[in-house]
N, C-alpha and C positions, 0 to 999 in steps of 0.2 A: 449424344443426347442434347436435344434442344435447351438452350438457356432459358431462364426466366429473365425477362428485360424489365428493368424499372426506369422510370423517369421521374426525378425529384424537382418539383418547382417551388420556388420562393416568391409567389407573387405579392405577398404582403408579410415580409419577415419581421415588421415591427409587431405583428399580432402573435409572433412565436409559433406559427404553423408552417409545416412542410406539407405540400400535397404530392401524393404519390400515386403514380399510375404504373401498374405491372401488366406485361403481357405473359400469361401464364400457359404453358402447353399442358394439354390434357391427356395426351397419348390415347385418345379416343374413348376415354372413360366417361360414363354418363353423370358422375359425381367426382369431384376432387375435393380434398380437405386441406386447408392451410393452417399454419401455426405461427404464433409469434413466441420468441424466447421469453422466459419469465425471469432469467438471470443472465449475467455475462461472465465468461471465464476471467478469473483473477480477482472477482469481487463476489465474496461467497455469501450472498443473500438472495432469497426470492423477492424480486422487486416489482413484480406484476406490471411490466411494462405495457401490457395491453390496455391498461386503464386509461392511457393518453390516445388511444385510437378511436376515431369516429367516422361516421358516414361511409361505412364499408359498402360498396356496391359492385356489381359485375354485370358485363353485357357480352353478347356473343359477337361473331364476326359481322353480322347484320346490324349491330347496334342495339338490338333488342335487350331489355333487362332480363337478367337471369335471377333466379331465386337464391339468395344467400341466407343461410341460417347459421346462428351461433351454436355450436355443439359442446363447447366447454369455455372456461373462462378466457382461454387464449387460442380457440380453434374456431374456424369458420368453414362451412361446407357450401359448395357452389354446385347447383344443377346445371350442367354444361349443355344440355340439349343437344349433345353429339358433336359440338363445336371442337375443332382442333386446338383452337387457343382462345381463352377467355381474357377480357380485359378487366382487370381489377382496379379500383380506385378507392382511396381512403386518404384521410387526413391525420397527421400526427402533431400533437401539441408538444413543444419542447422548451421548457424554461427551468430547468434544474441544473445549476452550475456545479457539475461534477464531472469527473474524468470517465464516468460509467453510463451517463445519460446524454440526452440531447439538450442544446442550448441554441436557440434561434432568436435573433434580433436584427435590428437594422443595420448594424455594422458587420456582423459575421455570424457563422453557424458552425457549431460542432455537432456532426451527425456520426453516432455510433450505430454499429449494424443491428445488435440485439434489440434495441427499442425502436427500431425503424422499419425492418423488412419482414413482412409476411412471406413465408415460403411453404412450399408443398411438404407435408409431413413426412413423406417417404422418399424424398429426393435431395437429401443433403449433398449428394456427390454431383448433383447437377451444376453446371456453370450458372453464374448469375452476372448479369451486366448491368451497370448503373450509368445513366446519363443524368447530368445536372444541368438545370437552367437557372443561371445566376442572375440576381438583380443587376442592373446596369451600373450600379456603383461598386460592385464587387470585380475583383480583377483576376482571382485565382482559386483554384481547387486543388488541394494538396492531400495525398493519401499514399499509402504503401501499394495499393492495388495497381497492377500494370495498366497503362493506357491503352485504349483501343485505337489502333493506327488509323490516322486520317480523320479522327472525330475529336472535337473540343470537349473538354470536360466529361470524357467517357472512359469507363474502366471496367475491366473484367476480372471477376474472381472464378477460380476453377472450382469452387465448392462453396457451400453455405458456411462452412467453418472459416474459410478465407474471407468471405464477406463480413462475418461477425468480427473477425480478428483485425480489421482494417479500417479504423475510423477515418473520416474525412473532415478536414477543415476548409471552409469556404469563406472568402473575405478578400481583404487586401493586406496580407501580413508582410512583415520583413522576412526575407528568406536569406540564409547563409549556406552556401554549398561547400563542401570539400571532399577531395578524393583521397582515399587511403586504401593501400592494397588493392587498387583497381576497382574498389567499390565507392559509389557515391553516396555521400552522407549529407542529410539536409536538416538544419535547425530552423524551425518556422516559428516566428514569434508574433503572436497576435496581441497587440495592445502595448507596444514599446512606449508610445507617447512622449518620445524624446527624453524618458527617465530611465528605463531599462537599458543597460549597455549591451546591446546585441552582439557588437563586434567582439567584445571581450568574452561574452559567454560562448560564442562560437569557437574562438581561440581555445579556451580551456576545455570545452566539449571534445574537441578534437584530440587533445592530450589524454582525456579520459578514454576515447574510443581506441586510441593507440595502446594504452596500457591493458585495456581489456583484450585486445587482440593477442598482445603479447602473452598474457596469462593463459589463455584457452589455447593458443597456438593454431586455432582455425577460425575462419569467418563462414557461418552458415548462410549468410544473405547475399543478394547481389547489390542490395541498396537498403539504406536505413533512413527513416524519417522520425525526427522528433518533434511533435506538435507541442509547442510551449505557449500555453494561454496564460497571458499576463492580465488576470482578471480579479486580482485581490481575493483569490480563493487558493486552495491548496490541494495536494494529492497527486498521485501518480497511477497510471495503469499501463502494464506491459502488454506488447503484442508481438507476434513472431518478427516482424520486420519494421516495427515502429513502437512509438509510446506516446502517451498524452500525458503532459505535466501541467499543473496549474501553479500560479505563483503570483507574487505581488510586484508591481512596477518598481517598488523600492528595493528589490532583493538583491541588486548589484551595488547598492549604496553603503552597506555596512558589511564587515567582514563576517559576522555571525549569520546574517541572513543569506549572503552569497554562499557560504559554505553549505548551508542548508539546501540551497538549490543545486549546488554541484553534487552533493551527496544523494540528492533525489534523482538526478539525471544518471549518475553512476549506478544507482540500485536498479532502476528500470531497464538500463542497458544490459546489466548482468542477467536479467531475466531472458534474454534472448537465447542464452544457452541453458540457465537453470530456471525451470518453470515452463518454458514454452517448448523446448526440444527434449531436454532431460527432464522427466517428469514422473510422479507416481502413477501407477497404473489407472487409478481412479480418475485422473485428470486427462482423459481423452480415450477414444472419441467421446465427444460430450452428448449428454442428453440434455437439451436446452430447457426441458419441461420439469425436471426433478433435480434434487440436490446430487452433488458428487462428493461423497464423504471420503476423506482420507486423514490417516493419523500423522501425515508426513508434511504438513505445511511448515513445520518448523524448518524442514529442508528446503522447501520452496521459497519461503520468505525469510526465515530467520538467517539461514546461511547467506542468502542474497544480501540481506541488511548488513551483515558482517563485512562481506567483501565489498560492497558498495562503498563504505568508508575506507577500507584498507587499500583497495586499488586507487582511490583517490589520493591517499598519501603516497603510494608508490608512483603515482604519476607526478609527484612533485607539487601537488596542488593544496596540500595541507601540511603544516609543520607536524613534528612529532607530538608536541604538546596538544596541538589541536586534535590530532587522532585520538590520543589517550584521553583526552577530555570528552570526546564524543562517545568512546566506549565506556568511560567512567559513568556518564549520564544514563547509559542504558543499564548498567549494574546497580546504579542508586535506584533508578526507577523500579527495577525488579525487586531489590531488596527492601523497598518501602512499600510494596504492594502486598497486603495481607493475603490475597488470593493465592500467592505462591505456595502457601501451606496446605492448600486443599485442591489445587487444580494441576495435574501433571500436564507436562506440555503436549504429549501426544493426544491427551484428551481435549486440551485447548484447540488443537488442529482440528480434531474431528468435531468439536462443537462450534466451529466458526460460524456456521449457519444460524445458531440460535443465541450465540454469546457476543462474539466479537464485534459484529455490526449491529447489535441491538443491546447497547450498554445502557445501564441505568445507574442511579446513585448508589446502588450496592455492588456493583460489577467489580470494584477493586478488592472487595471482600471475598468474592466468590470465584475469581477467574484471573487469569494472566494473558499477556499478549504473546502469541507465538512469534510475532515480529521481535519483541524486546527480549524474551527469554530465549528464543532461538538464536538471536545473535550473540548472547552471552554464552550459551551452550556451544555454539560454534567456536568461539574464542577459547573455550576450556578444552573442546575437542581438538582443536588445532594444536594447542600446547601439549595436550597428552600425546598426540601422535608424534610430535617433534622429540618429545622426551623419550618415549619407549623405543624409537628408532635411532636414538642418538643423532637426531637432526638430519638423518638421510631421508626422511619422508615427512610430509606435512599434509594439512587439509587441501592444499593446492593440488597435490598428486591425487587425492581422493577424488576431487571434483572432475579433473581431467580424465581419470580412469572411468569414473561413472559415466561421463559423457561419451567416451568411446564405447562402452559397453551397453548402455541403456538409453541412448538418445533416439532409438528407432521408434516404431510405431507402437510397440507394447508398453515401453516404460518399466519402472522397477516397482518391486513389492517393498514393504518396509523391511522385512528380514534380509532380502537381497542387498539392500543398501548398507544395512549394518554389517553383513558378511563381507562386502566390498571393502569398507573401512577397515575392518580387522585384517583382511588380506594386505592391504596397502601398508598398515601400521606394523604388521608381522607380529601381532600380539592379541590376545583376547581382551575385549573391552566390556565384558558382561557386567561387571560392577558399575561401569560408567553409565551403560544404557539403563540399568535398573534404578540408579539414583538420579540421574540427570533427566531422563526421559519418562520413565514409567511411574517414578514416584514423586512426592511432594516434599522431598527433604530439602534442607538448606544446601546450597551448592558449596563445594570446597574449593577455594581459590588458591590455596597455599601452593599446591604442586605447580599450578600455571605460573603464578608469580615468580616462583623460584626458577623455573625453567627459563623464563624471559627476563630475569633480572629486574623485576618490578616490585612494587610494594604499594600499599593503600597509604595515603599521607597520614602522618601521625599527628593527632590533635595536640596542641600546645598543652602541657600538663598544668593543672591548676592547684595541685598539692592539697585538694580539699578545701581550698580557701575562697574559691570563686563560686558562689551559688549558681546552678544551672537555671536557666530561664524556664519559668513556668509556662505550661500549655494546657488548653483545653483538649487539643487533638482533634477539634472539628475544623472542617473547611467551610468557610462562610462566604457570603457575596453581599453586595450591597444592592438591594432591590427597591425601588422607589423610596429611597430614604430609610430603609430598615436593614438590619443586620439578620439575614436569614441563613440557616444552616443548609448547606447544599450537599454535604457529605459527611458520613460518620464512619470513620475507619475501624475495623475490629481491633480490640486490644487497646484502644485509647481511653483516657478518663471519660470522654463524652459518651463513648459506647456502653461503658460499664455504669454510667450514671443514668442512661436512658434518655439522653438527648436525641431528638428525632430530626431527620431531614425535613425541612420546611418549617421548623421551629423558628420563631422570631426572637432573638435575644434582646431583652429589654433592660435588664440591670444585673449587676454583680454585687452581692452583699447589699441589696436594696438601694444601690446607687445607680442612677440612670447611665446607661452606655449609649452614646450617639454613635452614628455610623462609622465615624472615622476614628473611634476611640478605643476600640477593643484590644488592639495589639498594645497600646500604651497602658491600658488598664491591667493587662496581664503582667507588665513589667513591675507593677507594684507588689507582686506575690512571688512566693519561692515554690519550687517543686515540692510537693507534699501537703501544701496548705489547703485547707477544706473551705470551700466558698459555696454560697447559695446563688444559683442562677435562676433568674425570673424570666420565663419565656411565655410567649403567646402561641398556643397551638389551637388552630381552627377557632381563634377569638376567645379562647379559654385561657385564664392565667394559671401557670403552673410553676411551682418551685422545685428545683432539683438540686440536691447536694452533690457536689462534685469534689473529689479529691485530685488536685491538680498534679499533672505529670510533668517530666522534664522534657525538654526539647531533644531529640536523638543526637548524641555526640559522635556516633560512629561516621567515619569518613569512608567514602566509597571512591575517592578520587585517586586515580592511578598515577604514580610517578616512578622515575627510574630510581632504583635502589642504589644509593651510594656504596652500600657494603656488598653489592652483589658479586658473586663469583665470576671468574673469568668465563666460565661456560655460560653463565647467565647473561653476561654482557654480550657474548658472541651470539647467543640465542636471540637476543633482542635485535641485533643488527641483521641476522639472518631472516628474521621474521619480517621486518619492515622493509628490507630489501633495498629501498632507495632513500634510506634516511639522510644520506649526504647530499642529495639532489637540491639545489637552490629552489625556493618557494617563490612563485610569482604571486604577489599581493596586489599589484596594480594593473 
């Protein structure tokens, strides 16, 4: 099958445009139809990439203009005049700094497949070739696509799926290569600026890769590319043989920020196995013009998030306390999100297209993150499997067994994954599925904590003598010198009293509150006190009577239980596996 051949030119990258020329085989048809993807795998939102396409035109072999008609928001029909190949040209604007879009500027460009390449609607299995024309100031082009022999900056994808799944970075980045188990790995840092410690990041990334290889026991790629854009942005997106990360140039300067980068790199690498090859049935083959709904994103993203942190610790790159703190933060985030009481995790997975990527000021009241709750559920599921199997099996065994059974072309159904978990555990987990996945009940941590020798930190007793700090329960921000309500969580005093998002707080008990004074003013009250709040709502003054609440005293911070049983202490060591390894912090 003849390939579609693209040539990408960056004649004026400072204008944020790439010029695309494509040679499209027609197979003798008098009309061909082309499409552009409206979303990209791994980021579940219709993004309407075609809105950045302009000047679509086509010519035949003799250079004569052909008729091009737009037939849908993301489709174009070309009357070929019988030509064997038509030449398509168009421009794409790229200035959205994210891992799922295009960014083009004078120093570098990130090109993603979905928002760049028009393709024949019925030829996704056709090869696609890409040749790049770089500005003179740029020195490299890096992608997971295999190069075309004998040609500079030229690559070949065996299918449109592979093309979409292989982002390209162009510019003059710093590159760090290492070989592991006969596979070449490449960390590509764009924007180090003498601040981001690339050599340190590359050493630690190699340790992460080594631990992931050990965990899975197989390596499904011939090479792997990590495109790390140091652009004061954030996020990551997985691909079969690569990933795109975005971070800050200061990420290697503090322990907290650096751990965040390492966790992100570990998370995206775990997706090589879980998400890209081991996947729900709905996530492939892809329909790039419609949503792909699945109730199993908690497996794809939640379990990946859990293991991203856990394998980082097992690689010796985080301490036990740092790992437990990271897991604790996820538990606390979940337990302080009111939406957990109304939004089951399988529904959150299915609703990703309309909720997770379209959050507003009320989202915390109506939804939960399948990343956050999925990671917490993975922790509880891991502990449950370990307990019911007397530490003979774990979620580690589940993931390896699932990969062996379902990493082929078809994928797994929701029920197949659950059945496999029960088979590995050797016990029914029906009550767990109904409460943790299907329901909106409070999660039960007691069994997991006991099995792993952990507890939640116990707050210092106050014997009823220390009054609890009063709170409105509203989230506010300073906007133009004003105190503006940005979020009202369900069940808080503000919610009960009718405080609204966008209300400007002017006074408490008729005394003016200036932008930096709200917290200090609340310290003058006790929980249970009734106050009058004066707000401006669309320029109208309104008084609201609020009965102040108490700041939550429940701690969700995990720690080793000093009174844990011998079985619990052994379970903790077995779970963390490498807790005695030295931790490199410099």
